[in-house]
C-alpha positions as CSV (number, residue, x, y, z in Angstrom):
1,M,92.3,-60.0,-174.1
2,T,89.2,-60.5,-172.0
3,S,88.8,-63.4,-169.7
4,P,85.5,-65.1,-169.0
5,P,83.7,-64.1,-165.9
6,P,84.2,-66.2,-162.8
7,P,81.6,-68.9,-162.2
8,D,78.9,-67.9,-159.8
9,R,79.3,-70.1,-156.7
10,R,75.9,-69.1,-155.3
11,V,74.2,-71.2,-158.1
12,G,76.2,-74.3,-157.1
13,R,75.4,-73.9,-153.4
14,L,71.7,-73.2,-154.2
15,S,71.3,-76.4,-156.3
16,T,73.1,-78.5,-153.6
17,G,70.8,-77.1,-150.9
18,V,67.7,-77.9,-153.0
19,A,68.9,-81.4,-153.6
20,L,69.5,-81.9,-149.9
21,V,66.0,-80.7,-149.1
22,V,64.4,-83.0,-151.7
23,I,66.4,-86.0,-150.3
24,A,65.3,-85.1,-146.7
25,V,61.6,-84.8,-147.7
26,G,61.9,-88.2,-149.5
27,I,63.4,-89.9,-146.4
28,V,60.6,-88.4,-144.2
29,L,57.9,-89.6,-146.6
30,L,59.4,-93.1,-146.8
31,G,59.7,-93.3,-143.1
32,T,56.1,-92.3,-142.6
33,R,54.9,-94.9,-145.2
34,I,56.9,-97.7,-143.5
35,G,55.5,-96.7,-140.1
36,Q,51.9,-96.8,-141.4
37,E,52.5,-100.3,-142.9
38,I,53.9,-101.6,-139.6
39,T,51.0,-100.3,-137.5
40,R,48.2,-100.9,-140.0
41,R,45.8,-103.6,-138.9
42,P,45.3,-106.0,-141.8
43,E,41.8,-106.1,-143.3
44,T,41.5,-109.8,-142.4
45,L,41.9,-109.0,-138.7
46,Q,39.2,-106.3,-139.0
47,L,36.9,-108.8,-140.5
48,A,37.7,-111.4,-137.9
49,A,36.9,-108.9,-135.1
50,A,33.3,-108.7,-136.4
51,G,32.5,-112.4,-135.9
52,P,33.5,-115.5,-134.0
53,L,33.9,-117.8,-137.0
54,Q,35.3,-117.2,-140.5
55,A,35.2,-119.3,-143.6
56,V,38.4,-119.3,-145.7
57,Y,38.1,-120.6,-149.3
58,L,41.2,-121.4,-151.2
59,A,41.7,-121.2,-155.0
60,N,41.9,-125.0,-155.2
61,G,38.4,-125.4,-153.8
62,T,39.4,-126.3,-150.2
63,A,37.3,-124.6,-147.6
64,Y,38.4,-124.0,-143.9
65,L,36.4,-122.8,-140.9
66,G,37.9,-121.3,-137.8
67,A,38.7,-118.1,-136.0
68,I,41.3,-115.9,-137.8
69,V,43.6,-114.8,-134.9
70,G,46.6,-113.6,-136.9
71,D,47.8,-112.2,-140.2
72,D,51.4,-111.5,-140.9
73,G,50.9,-110.6,-144.5
74,T,52.0,-114.0,-145.8
75,Y,49.9,-116.4,-143.7
76,L,46.6,-116.4,-141.9
77,R,46.6,-118.0,-138.5
78,L,43.4,-120.0,-138.0
79,A,42.4,-121.2,-134.5
80,G,40.0,-124.1,-134.1
81,G,40.5,-125.1,-137.8
82,A,38.1,-127.4,-139.6
83,V,37.6,-128.5,-143.2
84,I,34.1,-128.0,-144.8
85,R,32.9,-130.9,-146.9
86,S,29.7,-131.5,-148.7
87,R,28.4,-135.0,-149.2
88,A,25.6,-135.9,-151.6
89,E,22.8,-137.9,-150.0
90,P,21.6,-140.7,-152.3
91,S,18.0,-140.5,-151.0
92,A,17.7,-136.7,-151.2
93,S,18.2,-134.1,-153.9
94,S,20.4,-132.1,-151.5
95,S,23.8,-132.6,-149.9
96,V,24.8,-133.0,-146.3
97,L,27.3,-130.5,-144.8
98,E,30.2,-132.2,-143.0
99,I,32.7,-130.3,-140.8
100,Q,35.9,-132.2,-140.0
101,L,38.0,-130.7,-137.2
102,L,41.7,-130.6,-138.0
103,A,42.4,-131.5,-134.3
104,S,40.6,-134.8,-134.7
105,A,41.2,-138.0,-136.7
106,P,42.4,-138.4,-139.4
107,F,44.3,-135.1,-139.3
108,N,45.2,-135.0,-135.5
109,L,46.7,-131.5,-135.8
110,D,47.7,-129.6,-132.7
111,G,47.4,-125.8,-132.4
112,D,46.6,-123.1,-134.9
113,V,46.8,-123.7,-138.6
114,L,48.7,-121.3,-141.0
115,V,47.0,-120.8,-144.4
116,P,49.1,-119.2,-147.2
117,K,47.4,-115.9,-148.2
118,A,48.6,-116.4,-151.7
119,Q,46.2,-119.3,-152.0
120,V,43.2,-117.6,-150.5
121,A,40.3,-116.8,-152.8
122,L,37.7,-115.6,-150.3
123,I,37.3,-114.9,-146.6
124,A,34.0,-114.2,-144.9
125,N,32.3,-114.3,-141.5
126,V,30.0,-117.2,-140.9
127,V,26.5,-116.2,-139.8
128,V,25.9,-117.3,-136.2
129,G,23.0,-119.8,-136.1
130,S,23.5,-120.7,-139.8
131,E,23.8,-124.4,-141.0
132,V,27.5,-124.0,-141.3
133,A,27.9,-122.5,-137.8
134,N,25.7,-125.1,-136.2
135,A,27.6,-127.9,-137.9
136,Y,30.9,-126.5,-136.6
137,I,29.4,-126.2,-133.1
138,Q,28.3,-129.8,-133.3
139,A,31.7,-131.0,-134.5
140,A,33.6,-128.9,-131.9
141,G,31.2,-129.8,-129.1
142,A,31.1,-126.3,-127.9
143,A,29.3,-123.0,-128.6
144,L,30.9,-120.3,-130.6
145,A,32.9,-117.9,-128.3
146,P,32.7,-114.2,-128.8
147,S,35.1,-112.8,-131.4
148,P,38.7,-113.4,-130.6
149,A,41.0,-110.5,-130.0
150,A,42.7,-110.9,-133.3
151,S,46.3,-109.6,-133.5
152,P,49.1,-109.6,-136.0
153,S,51.1,-112.8,-136.0
154,P,54.6,-112.6,-134.7
């Protein structure tokens, strides 16, 4: 009677070693990706660094002006927030641009405004010296400051 050959234990050790290496590489890659996401500067903050005033348009048609000073991935932090409104002039074929600061009546809000990113349709820098920028300056009673040092929100 012949007995079957004993199992080769080297094959079992080799496959266990390969599995451990694959798991270790996976953990390193995952850790690297998480680290990149934590230290990555959101695109909105890169945009905000290029100009002192941004326009934020929501999907529902609401438009805000202000300086984007934070982005935590869920909300944009808008300093000096204002609402953009357009009012038709009965005597003219054009409309008048109105800027309503959120810190003044009827809103009377204090501090920065958080805008849910899920509702944002468009973000853009406002051209300094444009009609929108000049209307904002007139409403705020101050000139546009240089670009804020935008940083991720806590």
